[in-house]
N, C-alpha and C positions, 0 to 999 in steps of 0.2 A: 294680579295679585290680589289675593283676595283677602278680605278684614274681616274682624267680629266689631258690628255694632251694635250700639243700644240706642234706642230712640224713644224719649219719653214726650208724652203727648198729652195736654190737658184741651180738653173738649167741653163746651158750655154744660152746665148742670141743669140748664132747664130742658133738654132735650130727651126725647125719649128713649128707651134702651134700642130701639131698632137703628134709629140714627148712629146710635155709638156701634152696633155692630156693623152697620154700613161704614163708617170712617174706619174702622179696622181692617174688614174686607178689602175697602179701597187702597189701604197701606200695604196688606199683605200681596194683593195681587201686582201693585207697583215694582215690588221686590222681587216677586217670583216671575215676573214679565221681563225683568231686567238679568235675569239669569241666577238672580240670589235664591237663598233658602232662609227660610224662617226658623229659626230654633225653637225660640219659646214668647209667648205671649202672656202677660202678666196683667190682670185687671185690677188695677188698686182700688176703684169705685171712686165714690164723692169724698173728695177732703177740702178743707178749707185752705185757700191760696195764704200766700205768704203777705200778698199786697194786692187790692182788687185789679183787676183787669177788665175793662170794657164796663165796669160798673157792675162786675160779679165779685162776689166773696168765696164763691166756692167754684170747684170744677170736678170733671170726671175723670181720674188720671189712669193710662193704660201705657204699658211699656212693650217695646218689640225689640227682641234679639235677634238679630241675624246675621250671615254672613253674605258678603257680596263685594263686588268691584266697588271702587269710590264713584263711579257715576251712577250707578244703585242708588246710593245714598243721598246723590243730588236730586234726583228723579223724584224720591220719595217726600224729601223737604218741598220740592216744587209742589205735588199733590197736596201734602199738607196745609202749604201756605195758602193754595187756591181754595180750600174748604172752608166756607163761613163758619160753620161749625166749632171749628179749632180754634181755642185761644193761643196757646202757645204750644210750641215744640223745641225740642233740642236732639241733636244726634252727636255721640261720641264714638270714638274708635276704642274698643277696647283691648288692651294691650297686654300679653302674657306676660309675666314675668320670668326671666330665666334664674334659674338656680345657679348662683355663682359658685365657683369651685374655691374652696378655702385654699388659700397659699401658705405654705409653711418656709421658714426661712432656710436656709442651708445648716445653720448652726441648731437651729431645735429640729429638723430631720438627724442630725448626728446626733443630738441627745437621746431623741425617741429610739435611733438605731441602738444606740449605745444601752439604754435601758430594756430594750426588748432582748438583746445578746445576752446580758447579764441576768435576766429572768430565765431564759431558756436553760442554761446548765443546770442552776438550782431545779427547775422541775425535773429534769432529767435523773438528777441524783435523787432527789425523792422517789421517782418512781422505781429507780433502781432497788433503794431500800426497803420499798415497800414489798417487792419482788421477792427477795433475798432472805 
């Protein structure tokens, strides 16, 4: 059963762009090697952290949206945990909201049907008068 996932990752701010690209490449290869598909990668850039992590006040953020089996998500987290350049990461399952069908009570349905029936002869009479 494939799920849609979103993984946010924060990399140390003092690393070069090549290192950040390598972290993203390693993460995407972990997803694809497990049979998942990467949908989109958002690079948010350097942002201020809510609180200091490892004496750093900023971090480079990126988000990976992907579809995979649950085991692939665990493997991605393992890969990110072992990488020394990654400060934090978090994966969540994206749940698609199903549209709820609106239920109408029997009484309300009867009222709507009566109103529609009452309106139908009135429109038929108006149509007949316009033609004659």
